[in-house]
C-alpha positions in Angstrom: 111.8 96.1 152.2 114.5 98.3 153.3 114.1 101.0 151.2 116.8 103.5 153.2 119.4 103.4 150.8 116.8 103.9 147.3 118.6 106.6 144.9 115.3 107.7 143.1 115.1 108.7 139.5 112.4 110.5 137.2 112.2 109.7 133.4 114.2 112.0 131.0 111.0 111.9 129.4 109.3 113.4 132.4 108.8 117.1 131.5 107.1 118.7 134.2 108.6 116.1 136.9 105.2 114.4 137.8 106.0 111.1 137.0 106.8 107.8 138.3 110.4 107.4 140.1 112.6 104.2 139.7 115.3 102.9 142.3 116.8 100.2 140.4 120.5 100.5 143.0 118.8 98.0 145.4 119.8 94.3 146.0 117.6 91.9 143.8 114.8 94.8 143.9 113.4 97.4 141.8 111.3 100.2 143.3 108.9 102.0 141.8 106.8 105.3 143.3 104.6 108.2 142.7 106.9 111.2 142.2 103.8 113.6 143.7 103.9 111.3 146.6 107.6 110.5 147.7 106.5 109.2 151.2 103.3 107.4 150.2 103.6 103.8 148.8 106.3 102.3 146.7 105.7 99.1 144.2 108.7 96.5 144.6 109.6 94.3 141.4 112.1 91.3 140.8 114.9 93.1 138.3 113.6 90.0 135.7 109.8 91.7 135.6 110.8 95.2 135.7 113.4 94.9 132.5 110.5 92.8 131.0 108.1 95.4 131.7 110.2 98.6 130.2 111.1 96.3 127.4 107.5 96.0 126.7 106.6 99.5 127.3 109.6 101.4 125.0 107.9 98.9 121.9 106.5 101.8 119.4 102.5 101.2 119.3 100.4 100.1 116.4 
């Protein structure tokens, strides 16, 4: 997948910048990478799968 136009952002909750970066401006895909290794591997998710993951991650823990 061509990630040339990806606009990477880190979480606002990442205090020291060592977090994952997300590119959600890609057509039909969401890229996720390690902010400490920006030239390293990228995981690519379908937008619906990424939204489902985020929804679960935001749920409070018991």
